[in-house]
N, C-alpha and C positions, 0 to 999 in steps of 0.2 A: 820286446816290444815291437815285433814285426807290424807293419802298416801304420805305426804311429810316429810321426817326425814332427818334432818340434824346432821350429827355425825362426830366428831373428834376424830380418833383412834390413839392413841400412843403406841408403844410397847417399854416398856424400862425395862432394868435389874435391877431387885430389889435387886439382891444380893443372893449370896448362902445361904441355910438354911441348917443347919448341920441336918443330921439325920443318927443315928449310927456313923459309921467309915467314911462314905461316904458323902460328901458334894453335894447336888443338887443345880443346878441353878435354882433360881425362876423368873419367867418372869412376868411382871405386863403390864396388857393390860388397859390403861385408856381410856374410850370412855364418850364423852360430847354430849348430844343430845339435841336438840331444843324441842324434843318431850317428852312424858312422859314415863316412865317406862312401861306402859300397851301397848303404842304405840309400842313399840319397842320388846315385848316379843317374836315375831316371828323371828325378824332378831337377835335377842341375841342368840336364840336357833339355829339358822343354822350357825350363825359365832362361835359359841363354839363347834358345831358338826364337821365344817371344822378344827378348830384348833387341837380337838382329833384326827382327821384322820392324822395330820401330826405330831402327838405324844405330843402335848401341852394338859396338862389334868389340868383342874380347882383342886386346892388342892394338886396336886402332884409336878408339876413344873411350875404351871400358877396360878395367881391372877387378877381376875377381879376386877375394880374400875370403876364403871359406874355410871355417875351423869347426871341428867335430869333437863331440865330448864322449863319443863311443859309448853312450849309455850311461855314463857315469855322469849324474846330476850336479856332483861335487865339484866337477872340472868346469860348470858354466860360468861361475864368476871370475876365474881366472882368464877364460876366453874371452870374457867381454870386456875385462880390464886391457887385455892386449889389443882388442880392436879400438878402444877409446884412446889407449897410448899411442898407436900408430897414427890416428885421426890427428890428435893434438900436434904429433910431430909432423905430419905433413902440413897442416896448417901454419905451423912456426917457420918452416924452411920455404912455404911457397909465398910468404907475405911479400907484397913489393915494398920496397924501401924507398 
């Protein structure tokens, strides 16, 4: 499967993270790829650089949640379920009461 990368990218609000007196919105980018981490290195670096140019910086206002199926299409549903479960959990914990 060289050269063929299937990715699903989701951008979700993970909720504000308190830093000092000011809250900063943290955004979460979840990517699910049929390929491996090694196969996606160049793509991930390019994508991260493009987001940085737009003001989204990993560790400051952006978190990456990258998951790889390593060529096994049967792993994709489980990876999708993990991302959705994490997103539901994030929203549940970040709701204002």
